N, C-alpha and C positions, 0 to 999 in steps of 0.2 A: 575507549573504543577507537580503534584505528581504521575501521571500515567506514563505509558510506551507505546511507539510506536514501532511497528514491521513492517518493510518494507521488503517484500519478493519478490524475482525476478521472481517468476513463478513456474509452475509445483507443485502447492500446493496439499497436501493430498496424495502424492505419496511416494514410498519407497525412503529413503534417507532424508526425512523431519522429521523423528521421533525425533532426538536429538534437532533439532532447535525448533520444536513445544513444546517439553518438557520445553525448556528454556523460551518460550513465556508464557506457563502456570505458570512456577515457578515465573516469574516476578510479577504475581498477588499476591503472598504470600498465596494463598488458595489451599487447597487439600482436596477433589477434586475441581478443578476449574470449575466454571460454564461458558461454552463456547457457544456463540451464533454465528451461521454461517449465513451470509447474502449474497445471491447470486445475488444481483441486476445487477452486470455487466455481468453475464452469460446469455445473452439474448437468445442464441440458445438452452440452456438446463439448466435452473435454478433448476429444481427439482433434476436432477442428481448431479449438483454441490453442492447443499445443502446437499443431502443425503451422498455424498462422504465425505464431511467435517464432518458430524455428526459421520459417521462410523469411520473415521480416528481418531478424537479426543477421541471418546468413547473408542477405543482400547488402547489409551494412558492413560486412567483412568479419563478422564474428564466427567462431567455431561453436555453433548453436546445436543443442540437443534438447530433448524433452524428457521429463521425469514424471511418470504417470502415478502420482500419489493421489488416490481418489477416495480413500476411506481410512479410518483410524488404524487398521492393521498395517496398511502400507507405510504410515508415518513412523512405525516402529520396526520395520523390516530393514535390518542393517545392510543386507546385501543390496536391496533395491535402492536405498537412499544414499549409498556410498558416493555417487557422482558429485554430491554437493560438497564433499570434503576437498575436491580439487577444482571447484568452479571459481571463476573470477567474479561472475555475476549470477545471482539467482533471482528469477523474476516470477512473481505470482500473478496470474491473470485475474480479471474481474469475474463476477458471478454472484454467488451467495456468500455473504460475509458470515452468516451463521454457520454454514457447513464448513467453511475454511477454518473458523475459530475452533469448532468442535474437533476437527481432525488434528490440528496442531496442538490441541490440549489433550489429546486422546489418552494419555497416561494419568491424567489428573495431576495434582500437585505441581511439579516443575514442568509438566507438559511432555510432549512426545519426544522420541529420540531425534526426529528431524528438527524440532524446535531447538533442542540442545545443540545440535551440530551447527545450525544457523547462527545461534548466539556465539558459539565458539568461533565461527567463521568471521563474524564482525570483529572479533578481537585480533584476527590475523590479517584483516584488510579486505574482507569480502565486501562486494557491493550487493546489498539486498534491496530489491525493488518490488513494488506491487502496484497494480492499477485498480482503481475503484475498490472492490471488496478486498483485493490484495493489499491496498494501502490502509483501508479502514481498520483492519485487525491489528495494525502495528502501533496504533496510538494507545494512550493510557485508558481511554474510554472509547466506546463505539456506539453509534446510534443505529439500532437495528431497523430493518424495514417495518413499516406500519402493519398492524393487524387489520385484516378485512374479513367481515365487517367489524368495526370497532365496538366492543361490548360496553366499555366504559371509557370514552375518549380521554378523559383526564388521567385515569389510572393507566390506560394503555400507553399514553405518551410517556409517563414516568417509567414504565417498565421497558421502554425502548432503549434506555441508556444502560449499557452493560460494560464491564471491565474488558479492555483490550489486552494485548500482549505486553504493552509497555516498552516495546522496542524503540519507539519514538516517545520518550516520556514527556508528560505534560501537554500532549497534543491530542486533538481529535480531528480526524479527516472527514470533511463533507465533500464527497465526490460529485462530478457532473455539475459543478456550481454555475456553469454558464446558463443554466436554466432558472436560476434563482435571482431574486431582487435582494441586494444586500441589506437595505433598510428593513425589509420584511423579515429576513433571516435573523437579523440582530434582535428584533422584537421577539421572535419565537425563542431564541436562545435565552434571552433574559427572563422569559416566562418559565421555561421548563428545564433548561440544561444545567448540569452540575457546574458549580463554581470552581475556580482555581485551575482551569484548563484553557489553553489557547485553541481556538477553533479555526481550522484552515479550510476555507472554501476553495477547492482546486478545480479549475475548469478542465474539461476533456482535452486530451492531447497536450496537457500541461503538467509539469512536475515540480516538486520541491526536492532539491538534491542537497545532501550534506550530512550533518550530524547535529546533535543538540547544541544550540548556541551559534551554529554556523550554517544557515539555510539559504539557498539561492534558488530563484525561479528559473525554469527552463521551459521551452516549448511554445505552443501555439497561442495560448490565452493568458489569463490572469490568475492570481491567487489573492483571495480576500482573507485578511487576517482579522478575526474577531477576538478582541481582548478586553475584558471588562465591559464598559459601556460604549466602546468605540469600535470602528472598523476602518481598515485602510486597504487599498488595492495596490498590488505590485505586479509588474510585468517581467518578461523574460530578461535575464541578466541582472535583475535587482536582488539585493540582499534583503532578507526579512529581518525585522528587529531582533536584537539579541535578547536573551532572557528566557528562552525556551528551546 
């Protein structure tokens, strides 16, 4: 894979994201970068989410546009999704990870036409970014939001872990991690989380940028790496450990 993946912990397009998002655009090697904002996950306000992204990246010097892929049929509409084939950066907003995952997998099997084009794009050097829900779906596994009310807490917790898209293999993204205590999170992961995966607790306005085996932290906060029985915290500019 010659492209770059950007996994952001949330609060996209806000003050404090500027340096990180400049790094995301710089990874494309293009200036100005062509940035396509896709608000699929923003089920309660996709217009605002898309417009906020276009405004934000335009202010940073990008040639930014929006792509309103909101339902499964859109993800298989060749004419609608054509802009991603020429994009330097494609960025998925936050919102509902379940909805985003369902739309991107809408063909079943290998997934939607949009997902196929994005995978091909990574081979040609595309920068594929996502914030919160947009980052969660890219991992090998994903922790779905909890069920309320919980019918059977232990079973509900087990059912929250589902397969992601595997774009960032061997990784699970835990967004908005600034709200969590790392020791408590480690204890929870050891009780219920699938083994063999590295869990990345990514703070809001913070990202992990790179590709498998070459990840670097950018942005406002920290990234907590949970691997086996241990965790470690990394700040902006630091490289994450190799091996995933």
